[in-house]
PDB file of the backbone (N, CA, C, O) and the ligand in Angstrom, with CONECT records:
HET     ZN  A 101       1
ATOM      1  N   MET A   1     101.861  74.985  83.226  1.00  0.00           N
ATOM      2  CA  MET A   1     102.062  76.355  83.328  1.00  0.00           C
ATOM      3  C   MET A   1     100.374  76.758  83.326  1.00  0.00           C
ATOM      4  O   MET A   1      99.538  76.237  82.588  1.00  0.00           O
ATOM      5  N   VAL A   2     100.130  77.754  84.286  1.00  0.00           N
ATOM      6  CA  VAL A   2      98.829  78.256  84.252  1.00  0.00           C
ATOM      7  C   VAL A   2      98.955  79.755  83.815  1.00  0.00           C
ATOM      8  O   VAL A   2      99.796  80.556  84.225  1.00  0.00           O
ATOM      9  N   LYS A   3      97.947  79.983  82.892  1.00  0.00           N
ATOM     10  CA  LYS A   3      97.757  81.490  82.721  1.00  0.00           C
ATOM     11  C   LYS A   3      96.799  82.074  83.533  1.00  0.00           C
ATOM     12  O   LYS A   3      95.664  81.601  83.481  1.00  0.00           O
ATOM     13  N   VAL A   4      97.037  83.059  84.315  1.00  0.00           N
ATOM     14  CA  VAL A   4      96.287  83.600  85.309  1.00  0.00           C
ATOM     15  C   VAL A   4      95.738  85.253  84.815  1.00  0.00           C
ATOM     16  O   VAL A   4      94.804  85.850  85.352  1.00  0.00           O
ATOM     17  N   LEU A   5      96.364  85.642  83.965  1.00  0.00           N
ATOM     18  CA  LEU A   5      96.072  86.898  83.266  1.00  0.00           C
ATOM     19  C   LEU A   5      96.553  87.028  81.644  1.00  0.00           C
ATOM     20  O   LEU A   5      97.482  86.355  81.198  1.00  0.00           O
ATOM     21  N   GLU A   6      95.874  87.875  80.930  1.00  0.00           N
ATOM     22  CA  GLU A   6      96.347  88.146  79.677  1.00  0.00           C
ATOM     23  C   GLU A   6      97.853  87.727  79.520  1.00  0.00           C
ATOM     24  O   GLU A   6      98.177  86.873  78.694  1.00  0.00           O
ATOM     25  N   SER A   7      98.676  88.291  80.258  1.00  0.00           N
ATOM     26  CA  SER A   7     100.337  88.500  80.062  1.00  0.00           C
ATOM     27  C   SER A   7     100.810  87.983  81.586  1.00  0.00           C
ATOM     28  O   SER A   7     101.761  88.576  82.096  1.00  0.00           O
ATOM     29  N   LEU A   8     100.272  87.069  82.204  1.00  0.00           N
ATOM     30  CA  LEU A   8     100.883  86.574  83.485  1.00  0.00           C
ATOM     31  C   LEU A   8     100.561  85.054  83.664  1.00  0.00           C
ATOM     32  O   LEU A   8      99.422  84.620  83.492  1.00  0.00           O
ATOM     33  N   GLU A   9     101.495  84.362  83.975  1.00  0.00           N
ATOM     34  CA  GLU A   9     101.352  83.053  83.903  1.00  0.00           C
ATOM     35  C   GLU A   9     102.063  82.482  85.430  1.00  0.00           C
ATOM     36  O   GLU A   9     103.075  83.030  85.868  1.00  0.00           O
ATOM     37  N   VAL A  10     101.468  81.450  86.079  1.00  0.00           N
ATOM     38  CA  VAL A  10     102.226  80.840  87.036  1.00  0.00           C
ATOM     39  C   VAL A  10     103.074  79.604  86.667  1.00  0.00           C
ATOM     40  O   VAL A  10     102.555  78.598  86.184  1.00  0.00           O
ATOM     41  N   GLU A  11     104.296  79.706  86.893  1.00  0.00           N
ATOM     42  CA  GLU A  11     105.080  78.506  86.183  1.00  0.00           C
ATOM     43  C   GLU A  11     106.074  78.029  87.367  1.00  0.00           C
ATOM     44  O   GLU A  11     106.416  78.818  88.248  1.00  0.00           O
ATOM     45  N   VAL A  12     106.483  76.788  87.333  1.00  0.00           N
ATOM     46  CA  VAL A  12     107.182  76.040  88.241  1.00  0.00           C
ATOM     47  C   VAL A  12     108.830  76.311  87.653  1.00  0.00           C
ATOM     48  O   VAL A  12     109.299  75.790  86.642  1.00  0.00           O
ATOM     49  N   VAL A  13     109.506  77.216  88.531  1.00  0.00           N
ATOM     50  CA  VAL A  13     110.873  77.734  88.218  1.00  0.00           C
ATOM     51  C   VAL A  13     111.887  77.112  89.285  1.00  0.00           C
ATOM     52  O   VAL A  13     111.748  77.470  90.454  1.00  0.00           O
ATOM     53  N   GLY A  14     112.747  76.339  89.008  1.00  0.00           N
ATOM     54  CA  GLY A  14     113.571  75.854  90.234  1.00  0.00           C
ATOM     55  C   GLY A  14     112.910  75.095  91.328  1.00  0.00           C
ATOM     56  O   GLY A  14     113.366  75.096  92.472  1.00  0.00           O
ATOM     57  N   GLY A  15     111.831  74.444  90.982  1.00  0.00           N
ATOM     58  CA  GLY A  15     110.885  73.876  91.901  1.00  0.00           C
ATOM     59  C   GLY A  15     110.004  74.531  93.028  1.00  0.00           C
ATOM     60  O   GLY A  15     109.469  74.020  94.012  1.00  0.00           O
ATOM     61  N   ARG A  16     110.023  75.712  92.608  1.00  0.00           N
ATOM     62  CA  ARG A  16     108.849  76.416  93.247  1.00  0.00           C
ATOM     63  C   ARG A  16     108.151  77.206  92.270  1.00  0.00           C
ATOM     64  O   ARG A  16     108.715  77.733  91.311  1.00  0.00           O
ATOM     65  N   ARG A  17     106.624  77.305  92.575  1.00  0.00           N
ATOM     66  CA  ARG A  17     105.762  78.028  91.752  1.00  0.00           C
ATOM     67  C   ARG A  17     106.004  79.662  92.060  1.00  0.00           C
ATOM     68  O   ARG A  17     106.104  80.216  93.155  1.00  0.00           O
ATOM     69  N   VAL A  18     106.072  80.311  90.545  1.00  0.00           N
ATOM     70  CA  VAL A  18     106.252  81.558  90.665  1.00  0.00           C
ATOM     71  C   VAL A  18     105.535  82.291  89.880  1.00  0.00           C
ATOM     72  O   VAL A  18     104.875  81.579  89.123  1.00  0.00           O
ATOM     73  N   TYR A  19     105.342  83.577  89.696  1.00  0.00           N
ATOM     74  CA  TYR A  19     104.668  84.648  88.730  1.00  0.00           C
ATOM     75  C   TYR A  19     105.514  84.776  87.747  1.00  0.00           C
ATOM     76  O   TYR A  19     106.662  85.066  88.083  1.00  0.00           O
ATOM     77  N   ARG A  20     105.253  84.622  86.399  1.00  0.00           N
ATOM     78  CA  ARG A  20     106.162  85.186  85.289  1.00  0.00           C
ATOM     79  C   ARG A  20     105.449  85.800  84.270  1.00  0.00           C
ATOM     80  O   ARG A  20     104.331  85.444  83.897  1.00  0.00           O
ATOM     81  N   CYS A  21     106.103  86.736  83.813  1.00  0.00           N
ATOM     82  CA  CYS A  21     105.396  87.563  82.584  1.00  0.00           C
ATOM     83  C   CYS A  21     105.622  86.568  81.481  1.00  0.00           C
ATOM     84  O   CYS A  21     106.581  85.809  81.338  1.00  0.00           O
ATOM     85  N   LEU A  22     104.428  86.733  80.638  1.00  0.00           N
ATOM     86  CA  LEU A  22     104.177  85.845  79.422  1.00  0.00           C
ATOM     87  C   LEU A  22     104.839  86.430  78.301  1.00  0.00           C
ATOM     88  O   LEU A  22     105.064  85.782  77.278  1.00  0.00           O
ATOM     89  N   LYS A  23     105.178  87.697  78.456  1.00  0.00           N
ATOM     90  CA  LYS A  23     105.966  88.471  77.365  1.00  0.00           C
ATOM     91  C   LYS A  23     107.372  88.107  77.418  1.00  0.00           C
ATOM     92  O   LYS A  23     107.897  87.545  76.457  1.00  0.00           O
ATOM     93  N   CYS A  24     108.015  88.388  78.473  1.00  0.00           N
ATOM     94  CA  CYS A  24     109.535  88.476  78.553  1.00  0.00           C
ATOM     95  C   CYS A  24     109.994  87.451  79.514  1.00  0.00           C
ATOM     96  O   CYS A  24     111.181  87.394  79.837  1.00  0.00           O
ATOM     97  N   GLU A  25     108.948  86.491  80.070  1.00  0.00           N
ATOM     98  CA  GLU A  25     109.537  85.528  81.124  1.00  0.00           C
ATOM     99  C   GLU A  25     110.269  86.016  82.178  1.00  0.00           C
ATOM    100  O   GLU A  25     111.032  85.319  82.847  1.00  0.00           O
ATOM    101  N   HIS A  26     110.036  87.370  82.380  1.00  0.00           N
ATOM    102  CA  HIS A  26     110.647  87.851  83.760  1.00  0.00           C
ATOM    103  C   HIS A  26     109.734  86.986  85.054  1.00  0.00           C
ATOM    104  O   HIS A  26     108.531  86.739  85.135  1.00  0.00           O
ATOM    105  N   VAL A  27     110.702  86.720  85.837  1.00  0.00           N
ATOM    106  CA  VAL A  27     110.035  85.955  87.107  1.00  0.00           C
ATOM    107  C   VAL A  27     109.770  87.073  88.184  1.00  0.00           C
ATOM    108  O   VAL A  27     110.733  87.706  88.617  1.00  0.00           O
ATOM    109  N   LEU A  28     108.514  87.331  88.622  1.00  0.00           N
ATOM    110  CA  LEU A  28     108.032  88.398  89.478  1.00  0.00           C
ATOM    111  C   LEU A  28     108.301  88.083  91.012  1.00  0.00           C
ATOM    112  O   LEU A  28     108.838  88.914  91.745  1.00  0.00           O
ATOM    113  N   GLY A  29     107.910  86.881  91.431  1.00  0.00           N
ATOM    114  CA  GLY A  29     108.003  86.373  92.673  1.00  0.00           C
ATOM    115  C   GLY A  29     107.216  85.075  92.910  1.00  0.00           C
ATOM    116  O   GLY A  29     106.616  84.462  92.027  1.00  0.00           O
ATOM    117  N   PRO A  30     107.293  84.705  94.286  1.00  0.00           N
ATOM    118  CA  PRO A  30     106.539  83.502  94.517  1.00  0.00           C
ATOM    119  C   PRO A  30     105.030  83.266  94.332  1.00  0.00           C
ATOM    120  O   PRO A  30     104.310  84.109  94.866  1.00  0.00           O
ATOM    121  N   ALA A  31     104.554  82.476  93.807  1.00  0.00           N
ATOM    122  CA  ALA A  31     103.006  82.431  93.686  1.00  0.00           C
ATOM    123  C   ALA A  31     102.128  82.430  94.705  1.00  0.00           C
ATOM    124  O   ALA A  31     100.922  82.570  94.502  1.00  0.00           O
ATOM    125  N   THR A  32     102.755  82.238  96.158  1.00  0.00           N
ATOM    126  CA  THR A  32     102.241  82.041  97.282  1.00  0.00           C
ATOM    127  C   THR A  32     101.686  83.703  97.645  1.00  0.00           C
ATOM    128  O   THR A  32     100.805  83.987  98.456  1.00  0.00           O
ATOM    129  N   GLU A  33     102.389  84.559  96.891  1.00  0.00           N
ATOM    130  CA  GLU A  33     102.020  85.793  97.360  1.00  0.00           C
ATOM    131  C   GLU A  33     101.271  86.701  96.440  1.00  0.00           C
ATOM    132  O   GLU A  33     101.066  86.177  95.346  1.00  0.00           O
ATOM    133  N   ASP A  34     100.835  87.833  96.563  1.00  0.00           N
ATOM    134  CA  ASP A  34     100.231  88.758  95.666  1.00  0.00           C
ATOM    135  C   ASP A  34     101.361  89.137  94.612  1.00  0.00           C
ATOM    136  O   ASP A  34     102.394  89.687  94.995  1.00  0.00           O
ATOM    137  N   TYR A  35     101.155  88.851  93.367  1.00  0.00           N
ATOM    138  CA  TYR A  35     102.001  89.359  92.077  1.00  0.00           C
ATOM    139  C   TYR A  35     102.203  90.853  92.198  1.00  0.00           C
ATOM    140  O   TYR A  35     103.335  91.304  92.023  1.00  0.00           O
ATOM    141  N   LYS A  36     101.220  91.631  92.475  1.00  0.00           N
ATOM    142  CA  LYS A  36     101.400  92.842  92.616  1.00  0.00           C
ATOM    143  C   LYS A  36     102.140  93.506  93.531  1.00  0.00           C
ATOM    144  O   LYS A  36     102.291  94.722  93.417  1.00  0.00           O
ATOM    145  N   ASN A  37     102.603  92.929  94.381  1.00  0.00           N
ATOM    146  CA  ASN A  37     103.719  93.244  95.208  1.00  0.00           C
ATOM    147  C   ASN A  37     104.971  93.307  94.465  1.00  0.00           C
ATOM    148  O   ASN A  37     105.809  94.103  94.889  1.00  0.00           O
ATOM    149  N   TYR A  38     105.253  92.613  93.434  1.00  0.00           N
ATOM    150  CA  TYR A  38     106.250  92.513  92.621  1.00  0.00           C
ATOM    151  C   TYR A  38     106.291  93.293  91.109  1.00  0.00           C
ATOM    152  O   TYR A  38     107.240  93.360  90.328  1.00  0.00           O
ATOM    153  N   ALA A  39     104.967  93.840  90.982  1.00  0.00           N
ATOM    154  CA  ALA A  39     104.766  94.514  89.689  1.00  0.00           C
ATOM    155  C   ALA A  39     105.111  95.919  89.717  1.00  0.00           C
ATOM    156  O   ALA A  39     104.946  96.479  90.801  1.00  0.00           O
ATOM    157  N   LEU A  40     105.510  96.537  88.851  1.00  0.00           N
ATOM    158  CA  LEU A  40     105.466  98.091  88.802  1.00  0.00           C
ATOM    159  C   LEU A  40     103.923  98.549  88.813  1.00  0.00           C
ATOM    160  O   LEU A  40     103.047  98.126  88.059  1.00  0.00           O
ATOM    161  N   LYS A  41     103.785  99.499  89.824  1.00  0.00           N
ATOM    162  CA  LYS A  41     102.503 100.115  89.994  1.00  0.00           C
ATOM    163  C   LYS A  41     102.508 101.578  89.571  1.00  0.00           C
ATOM    164  O   LYS A  41     103.430 102.347  89.844  1.00  0.00           O
ATOM    165  N   HIS A  42     101.277 101.953  88.798  1.00  0.00           N
ATOM    166  CA  HIS A  42     101.369 103.394  88.500  1.00  0.00           C
ATOM    167  C   HIS A  42      99.737 103.745  88.593  1.00  0.00           C
ATOM    168  O   HIS A  42      98.848 103.164  87.971  1.00  0.00           O
ATOM    169  N   ASP A  43      99.571 104.918  89.592  1.00  0.00           N
ATOM    170  CA  ASP A  43      98.124 105.382  89.605  1.00  0.00           C
ATOM    171  C   ASP A  43      98.045 106.463  88.647  1.00  0.00           C
ATOM    172  O   ASP A  43      98.785 107.445  88.716  1.00  0.00           O
ATOM    173  N   ALA A  44      97.020 106.280  87.611  1.00  0.00           N
ATOM    174  CA  ALA A  44      96.712 107.226  86.468  1.00  0.00           C
ATOM    175  C   ALA A  44      95.389 107.869  86.970  1.00  0.00           C
ATOM    176  O   ALA A  44      94.563 107.280  87.667  1.00  0.00           O
ATOM    177  N   PRO A  45      95.296 109.061  86.560  1.00  0.00           N
ATOM    178  CA  PRO A  45      93.897 109.882  86.675  1.00  0.00           C
ATOM    179  C   PRO A  45      92.960 109.020  86.333  1.00  0.00           C
ATOM    180  O   PRO A  45      93.255 108.187  85.476  1.00  0.00           O
ATOM    181  N   PHE A  46      91.703 109.013  86.878  1.00  0.00           N
ATOM    182  CA  PHE A  46      90.367 108.156  86.433  1.00  0.00           C
ATOM    183  C   PHE A  46      90.022 108.743  85.084  1.00  0.00           C
ATOM    184  O   PHE A  46      89.651 107.948  84.220  1.00  0.00           O
ATOM    185  N   SER A  47      90.082 109.822  84.835  1.00  0.00           N
ATOM    186  CA  SER A  47      89.768 110.446  83.588  1.00  0.00           C
ATOM    187  C   SER A  47      90.277 109.806  82.335  1.00  0.00           C
ATOM    188  O   SER A  47      89.695 109.950  81.260  1.00  0.00           O
ATOM    189  N   LYS A  48      91.432 109.056  82.487  1.00  0.00           N
ATOM    190  CA  LYS A  48      91.911 108.365  81.484  1.00  0.00           C
ATOM    191  C   LYS A  48      90.959 107.355  80.909  1.00  0.00           C
ATOM    192  O   LYS A  48      91.077 107.088  79.713  1.00  0.00           O
ATOM    193  N   ALA A  49      90.198 106.871  81.495  1.00  0.00           N
ATOM    194  CA  ALA A  49      89.258 105.519  81.115  1.00  0.00           C
ATOM    195  C   ALA A  49      88.031 106.043  80.643  1.00  0.00           C
ATOM    196  O   ALA A  49      87.237 105.302  80.064  1.00  0.00           O
ATOM    197  N   GLN A  50      87.725 107.575  80.882  1.00  0.00           N
ATOM    198  CA  GLN A  50      86.313 107.961  80.636  1.00  0.00           C
ATOM    199  C   GLN A  50      86.274 108.795  79.426  1.00  0.00           C
ATOM    200  O   GLN A  50      87.233 109.499  79.109  1.00  0.00           O
ATOM    201  N   PRO A  51      85.084 108.727  78.678  1.00  0.00           N
ATOM    202  CA  PRO A  51      84.991 109.249  77.221  1.00  0.00           C
ATOM    203  C   PRO A  51      84.729 110.739  77.811  1.00  0.00           C
ATOM    204  O   PRO A  51      84.304 111.004  78.936  1.00  0.00           O
ATOM    205  N   ILE A  52      85.089 111.661  76.764  1.00  0.00           N
ATOM    206  CA  ILE A  52      85.250 113.092  77.152  1.00  0.00           C
ATOM    207  C   ILE A  52      83.816 113.437  77.207  1.00  0.00           C
ATOM    208  O   ILE A  52      82.968 113.113  76.375  1.00  0.00           O
ATOM    209  N   GLY A  53      83.605 114.265  78.488  1.00  0.00           N
ATOM    210  CA  GLY A  53      82.341 114.733  78.841  1.00  0.00           C
ATOM    211  C   GLY A  53      81.774 114.028  79.811  1.00  0.00           C
ATOM    212  O   GLY A  53      80.881 114.494  80.519  1.00  0.00           O
ATOM    213  N   LEU A  54      82.236 112.857  79.929  1.00  0.00           N
ATOM    214  CA  LEU A  54      81.618 112.089  81.269  1.00  0.00           C
ATOM    215  C   LEU A  54      82.620 111.921  82.337  1.00  0.00           C
ATOM    216  O   LEU A  54      82.454 111.108  83.246  1.00  0.00           O
ATOM    217  N   VAL A  55      83.733 112.735  82.235  1.00  0.00           N
ATOM    218  CA  VAL A  55      84.738 112.682  83.193  1.00  0.00           C
ATOM    219  C   VAL A  55      84.274 112.889  84.562  1.00  0.00           C
ATOM    220  O   VAL A  55      83.549 113.851  84.817  1.00  0.00           O
ATOM    221  N   ILE A  56      84.641 112.054  85.469  1.00  0.00           N
ATOM    222  CA  ILE A  56      84.350 112.403  86.980  1.00  0.00           C
ATOM    223  C   ILE A  56      85.188 113.557  87.405  1.00  0.00           C
ATOM    224  O   ILE A  56      86.408 113.496  87.256  1.00  0.00           O
ATOM    225  N   LYS A  57      84.651 114.547  87.896  1.00  0.00           N
ATOM    226  CA  LYS A  57      85.417 115.611  88.333  1.00  0.00           C
ATOM    227  C   LYS A  57      85.909 115.590  89.711  1.00  0.00           C
ATOM    228  O   LYS A  57      85.627 116.417  90.579  1.00  0.00           O
ATOM    229  N   SER A  58      86.711 114.514  89.838  1.00  0.00           N
ATOM    230  CA  SER A  58      87.068 114.060  91.181  1.00  0.00           C
ATOM    231  C   SER A  58      88.385 113.375  91.184  1.00  0.00           C
ATOM    232  O   SER A  58      88.712 112.524  90.358  1.00  0.00           O
ATOM    233  N   ASP A  59      89.141 113.811  92.192  1.00  0.00           N
ATOM    234  CA  ASP A  59      90.655 113.079  92.045  1.00  0.00           C
ATOM    235  C   ASP A  59      90.375 111.793  93.319  1.00  0.00           C
ATOM    236  O   ASP A  59      91.322 111.162  93.789  1.00  0.00           O
ATOM    237  N   MET A  60      89.034 111.577  93.718  1.00  0.00           N
ATOM    238  CA  MET A  60      88.801 110.455  94.632  1.00  0.00           C
ATOM    239  C   MET A  60      89.406 108.973  94.137  1.00  0.00           C
ATOM    240  O   MET A  60      90.041 108.228  94.884  1.00  0.00           O
ATOM    241  N   TYR A  61      89.119 108.712  92.866  1.00  0.00           N
ATOM    242  CA  TYR A  61      89.308 107.617  92.142  1.00  0.00           C
ATOM    243  C   TYR A  61      90.577 107.576  91.273  1.00  0.00           C
ATOM    244  O   TYR A  61      90.849 108.593  90.635  1.00  0.00           O
ATOM    245  N   VAL A  62      91.243 106.684  91.201  1.00  0.00           N
ATOM    246  CA  VAL A  62      92.481 106.377  90.508  1.00  0.00           C
ATOM    247  C   VAL A  62      92.501 104.960  89.624  1.00  0.00           C
ATOM    248  O   VAL A  62      91.942 103.939  90.024  1.00  0.00           O
ATOM    249  N   LEU A  63      93.059 105.028  88.658  1.00  0.00           N
ATOM    250  CA  LEU A  63      93.361 103.664  87.768  1.00  0.00           C
ATOM    251  C   LEU A  63      94.683 103.192  88.244  1.00  0.00           C
ATOM    252  O   LEU A  63      95.713 103.765  87.891  1.00  0.00           O
ATOM    253  N   ARG A  64      94.688 102.228  88.986  1.00  0.00           N
ATOM    254  CA  ARG A  64      95.794 101.562  89.579  1.00  0.00           C
ATOM    255  C   ARG A  64      96.482 100.520  88.474  1.00  0.00           C
ATOM    256  O   ARG A  64      96.090  99.366  88.303  1.00  0.00           O
ATOM    257  N   GLU A  65      97.386 101.037  87.885  1.00  0.00           N
ATOM    258  CA  GLU A  65      97.949  99.853  86.854  1.00  0.00           C
ATOM    259  C   GLU A  65      99.261  99.295  87.292  1.00  0.00           C
ATOM    260  O   GLU A  65     100.187  99.840  87.894  1.00  0.00           O
ATOM    261  N   TYR A  66      99.109  97.982  86.813  1.00  0.00           N
ATOM    262  CA  TYR A  66     100.252  97.064  87.111  1.00  0.00           C
ATOM    263  C   TYR A  66     100.882  96.585  85.973  1.00  0.00           C
ATOM    264  O   TYR A  66     100.270  96.078  85.033  1.00  0.00           O
ATOM    265  N   TYR A  67     102.304  96.754  86.034  1.00  0.00           N
ATOM    266  CA  TYR A  67     103.043  96.605  84.802  1.00  0.00           C
ATOM    267  C   TYR A  67     104.376  95.570  85.179  1.00  0.00           C
ATOM    268  O   TYR A  67     104.856  95.578  86.312  1.00  0.00           O
ATOM    269  N   CYS A  68     104.888  94.715  84.130  1.00  0.00           N
ATOM    270  CA  CYS A  68     106.000  93.949  84.404  1.00  0.00           C
ATOM    271  C   CYS A  68     107.102  95.043  84.503  1.00  0.00           C
ATOM    272  O   CYS A  68     107.094  96.022  83.758  1.00  0.00           O
ATOM    273  N   PRO A  69     108.041  94.836  85.444  1.00  0.00           N
ATOM    274  CA  PRO A  69     108.949  95.654  85.847  1.00  0.00           C
ATOM    275  C   PRO A  69     110.188  95.486  84.898  1.00  0.00           C
ATOM    276  O   PRO A  69     111.182  96.204  85.006  1.00  0.00           O
ATOM    277  N   LYS A  70     110.070  94.526  83.994  1.00  0.00           N
ATOM    278  CA  LYS A  70     111.430  94.458  82.938  1.00  0.00           C
ATOM    279  C   LYS A  70     110.798  94.927  81.613  1.00  0.00           C
ATOM    280  O   LYS A  70     111.430  95.740  80.937  1.00  0.00           O
ATOM    281  N   CYS A  71     109.677  94.506  81.215  1.00  0.00           N
ATOM    282  CA  CYS A  71     109.403  94.768  79.782  1.00  0.00           C
ATOM    283  C   CYS A  71     108.002  95.946  79.649  1.00  0.00           C
ATOM    284  O   CYS A  71     107.624  96.500  78.617  1.00  0.00           O
ATOM    285  N   ALA A  72     107.478  96.076  80.911  1.00  0.00           N
ATOM    286  CA  ALA A  72     106.508  97.241  80.929  1.00  0.00           C
ATOM    287  C   ALA A  72     105.219  96.748  80.235  1.00  0.00           C
ATOM    288  O   ALA A  72     104.314  97.517  79.912  1.00  0.00           O
ATOM    289  N   THR A  73     105.192  95.370  80.020  1.00  0.00           N
ATOM    290  CA  THR A  73     103.688  94.967  79.661  1.00  0.00           C
ATOM    291  C   THR A  73     102.714  95.142  80.786  1.00  0.00           C
ATOM    292  O   THR A  73     102.995  94.817  81.940  1.00  0.00           O
ATOM    293  N   MET A  74     101.533  95.675  80.425  1.00  0.00           N
ATOM    294  CA  MET A  74     100.413  95.831  81.466  1.00  0.00           C
ATOM    295  C   MET A  74      99.821  94.294  82.005  1.00  0.00           C
ATOM    296  O   MET A  74      99.531  93.367  81.249  1.00  0.00           O
ATOM    297  N   PHE A  75      99.748  94.279  83.115  1.00  0.00           N
ATOM    298  CA  PHE A  75      98.918  93.105  83.599  1.00  0.00           C
ATOM    299  C   PHE A  75      97.472  93.450  83.845  1.00  0.00           C
ATOM    300  O   PHE A  75      96.580  92.841  83.253  1.00  0.00           O
ATOM    301  N   GLU A  76      97.211  94.449  84.736  1.00  0.00           N
ATOM    302  CA  GLU A  76      96.037  94.570  85.249  1.00  0.00           C
ATOM    303  C   GLU A  76      95.795  96.038  85.491  1.00  0.00           C
ATOM    304  O   GLU A  76      96.750  96.772  85.748  1.00  0.00           O
ATOM    305  N   VAL A  77      94.621  96.478  85.425  1.00  0.00           N
ATOM    306  CA  VAL A  77      94.206  97.736  85.913  1.00  0.00           C
ATOM    307  C   VAL A  77      92.935  97.553  86.944  1.00  0.00           C
ATOM    308  O   VAL A  77      91.919  96.884  86.758  1.00  0.00           O
ATOM    309  N   ASP A  78      93.306  98.364  88.109  1.00  0.00           N
ATOM    310  CA  ASP A  78      92.136  98.365  89.150  1.00  0.00           C
ATOM    311  C   ASP A  78      91.614  99.810  89.187  1.00  0.00           C
ATOM    312  O   ASP A  78      92.371 100.777  89.098  1.00  0.00           O
ATOM    313  N   ALA A  79      90.306  99.906  89.321  1.00  0.00           N
ATOM    314  CA  ALA A  79      89.758 101.163  89.363  1.00  0.00           C
ATOM    315  C   ALA A  79      89.276 101.269  90.775  1.00  0.00           C
ATOM    316  O   ALA A  79      88.260 100.686  91.151  1.00  0.00           O
ATOM    317  N   VAL A  80      90.068 102.074  91.611  1.00  0.00           N
ATOM    318  CA  VAL A  80      89.825 102.124  92.825  1.00  0.00           C
ATOM    319  C   VAL A  80      89.868 103.395  93.612  1.00  0.00           C
ATOM    320  O   VAL A  80      90.410 104.363  93.078  1.00  0.00           O
ATOM    321  N   LEU A  81      89.383 103.514  94.772  1.00  0.00           N
ATOM    322  CA  LEU A  81      89.394 104.845  95.635  1.00  0.00           C
ATOM    323  C   LEU A  81      90.962 104.952  95.674  1.00  0.00           C
ATOM    324  O   LEU A  81      91.730 103.992  95.615  1.00  0.00           O
ATOM    325  N   LYS A  82      91.353 106.439  95.796  1.00  0.00           N
ATOM    326  CA  LYS A  82      92.705 106.701  95.735  1.00  0.00           C
ATOM    327  C   LYS A  82      93.362 105.973  97.184  1.00  0.00           C
ATOM    328  O   LYS A  82      94.547 105.638  97.167  1.00  0.00           O
ATOM    329  N   GLU A  83      92.545 105.757  98.399  1.00  0.00           N
ATOM    330  CA  GLU A  83      93.077 105.344  99.644  1.00  0.00           C
ATOM    331  C   GLU A  83      92.961 103.923  99.795  1.00  0.00           C
ATOM    332  O   GLU A  83      93.453 103.313 100.744  1.00  0.00           O
ATOM    333  N   GLU A  84      92.263 103.355  98.791  1.00  0.00           N
ATOM    334  CA  GLU A  84      91.935 101.905  98.779  1.00  0.00           C
ATOM    335  C   GLU A  84      93.175 101.090  98.880  1.00  0.00           C
ATOM    336  O   GLU A  84      94.193 101.500  98.324  1.00  0.00           O
ATOM    337  N   LYS A  85      93.177  99.929  99.567  1.00  0.00           N
ATOM    338  CA  LYS A  85      94.345  99.256  99.743  1.00  0.00           C
ATOM    339  C   LYS A  85      94.337  98.373  98.355  1.00  0.00           C
ATOM    340  O   LYS A  85      93.311  98.254  97.685  1.00  0.00           O
ATOM    341  N   GLN A  86      95.461  97.829  98.034  1.00  0.00           N
ATOM    342  CA  GLN A  86      95.728  96.773  96.955  1.00  0.00           C
ATOM    343  C   GLN A  86      94.633  95.838  96.972  1.00  0.00           C
ATOM    344  O   GLN A  86      94.202  95.344  98.014  1.00  0.00           O
ATOM    345  N   ILE A  87      94.094  95.547  95.607  1.00  0.00           N
ATOM    346  CA  ILE A  87      93.111  94.420  95.718  1.00  0.00           C
ATOM    347  C   ILE A  87      93.727  93.155  95.250  1.00  0.00           C
ATOM    348  O   ILE A  87      94.105  92.985  94.091  1.00  0.00           O
ATOM    349  N   HIS A  88      93.821  92.172  96.306  1.00  0.00           N
ATOM    350  CA  HIS A  88      94.324  90.927  96.103  1.00  0.00           C
ATOM    351  C   HIS A  88      93.516  90.242  94.976  1.00  0.00           C
ATOM    352  O   HIS A  88      92.554  89.582  95.369  1.00  0.00           O
ATOM    353  N   SER A  89      93.761  90.286  93.527  1.00  0.00           N
ATOM    354  CA  SER A  89      92.963  89.598  92.677  1.00  0.00           C
ATOM    355  C   SER A  89      93.007  88.245  92.352  1.00  0.00           C
ATOM    356  O   SER A  89      92.058  87.543  92.005  1.00  0.00           O
ATOM    357  N   ILE A  90      94.153  87.933  92.484  1.00  0.00           N
ATOM    358  CA  ILE A  90      94.360  86.329  92.192  1.00  0.00           C
ATOM    359  C   ILE A  90      94.877  85.780  93.415  1.00  0.00           C
ATOM    360  O   ILE A  90      95.854  86.241  94.006  1.00  0.00           O
ATOM    361  N   GLN A  91      94.124  84.669  93.825  1.00  0.00           N
ATOM    362  CA  GLN A  91      94.486  83.777  94.973  1.00  0.00           C
ATOM    363  C   GLN A  91      94.456  82.352  94.572  1.00  0.00           C
ATOM    364  O   GLN A  91      93.463  81.690  94.270  1.00  0.00           O
ATOM    365  N   LEU A  92      95.765  81.960  94.617  1.00  0.00           N
ATOM    366  CA  LEU A  92      95.855  80.331  94.089  1.00  0.00           C
ATOM    367  C   LEU A  92      95.388  79.485  95.297  1.00  0.00           C
ATOM    368  O   LEU A  92      95.531  79.890  96.451  1.00  0.00           O
ATOM    369  N   LYS A  93      94.739  78.117  94.944  1.00  0.00           N
ATOM    370  CA  LYS A  93      94.518  77.347  95.835  1.00  0.00           C
ATOM    371  C   LYS A  93      95.708  76.804  96.360  1.00  0.00           C
ATOM    372  O   LYS A  93      96.746  77.029  95.738  1.00  0.00           O
ATOM    373  N   LYS A  94      95.757  76.023  97.557  1.00  0.00           N
ATOM    374  CA  LYS A  94      97.056  75.919  98.265  1.00  0.00           C
ATOM    375  C   LYS A  94      97.198  74.309  97.676  1.00  0.00           C
ATOM    376  O   LYS A  94      98.184  73.630  97.964  1.00  0.00           O
TER     377      LYS A  94
HETATM  378 ZN    ZN A 101     107.804  91.083  80.994  1.00  0.00          ZN2+
END
């Protein structure tokens, strides 16, 4: 087992390496791909992360949150431009 994020691990299941939720053991998908393709994705307004008074008055940025589709544990949050493509944050060595 390799822990790759707070609530995400890479585990061998049925002879192949997969991403698995550490909380509920839900298998997301093959570890050769970006786990984010299998996670629940939610774009939240950027103001969510900002202290009141320092809110960026712009909707150019979003907080892109990734959750386990089964137990809704949050894996990761990317602060990105709204139009930005998904950030491939975990790349396993072959
Ligand atoms: Zn889960």
